Every structure is written in structure tokens, then in C-alpha cells.
N, C-alpha and C positions, 0 to 999 in steps of 0.2 A: 525519688518517687514523687509523682504528681500529688499535690495536696488535695485535689478534687477526688482522686481515687481513694485516698486515705479517708475522706469524708463518707464514702459509701461502703467501704470494706468493714465487716464485722468478724468477730471470732466465729469460726465455723462450729465450735463446740457449744458456746453459751449464747451466741449472737450479741455479745457485749462489744464495747468499743475497744479499739486497738491503738497503741501508741507506737510511733516510729522511733526506733533506735538507729539513727544514721550511722553511727560509728560501727555498730555490729551488723548493719544491714539486716535488721529483723523487725518484725511487727510483734509487739508485746501485748499479750492479754493478761492483765493483772489478776482478774478473777480466777482464771484457770491455771495461772502461773505457767504459761506456755510462750515460747518464742518461735514465731514462724519465720523461716528464712526468706530473704529476698535474693534471688539469683538472676543475674543479668537484667535487673530492673523489674523482674516478675515475682510477685509474692507467691510463695508456695503454701497454699492454705489447707494442706492435708494434716490431720492430727498426727499421723504416723511419721510425718517429716518434721514435726515441731520438736523443739528442745525443751525439756522440763526445766523450770527455774527453781532454784533452791534459795529460799530467803528473799533477798532483795531482787525485785523484778528488773531493776536497772543494771544489774551486773551482767556484763556480756562475756565474762570469763568463767562462770560457773557451769558445770555440766555433770 
């Protein structure tokens, strides 16, 4: 994912910053504990498509 795109993307729920999890191909919102998937290089920024994070926001295997 282009780092310039990451600089302008924000969480659609809280408008807070997102962190890229390259291994899981997700954008993480720590405030809302949501992980937005990246499919074919395109971030899917719909709340109903996001995965809820339990506990550690860096964990890519919790669901």
C-alpha cells in the first residue's frame, strides 16, 4: 500500500489515524479496535466489513 495513501486515510468511524498491518493486509484503528481489510491493494473502509479486535490491536489471528 502506498504510504501517501495511508497518510490521508482515516478511520471511517472515529476519523482517527490508522496503522498498516502488512502481514495481515489490514488497516488497524486502535481507538475503535477495528481492522479494515485490504483486498487486491484496495482498503475496504466499511464498518460492516471490518474485523473486531479483541485485546491486542496488533494480533492478526484473533476474531
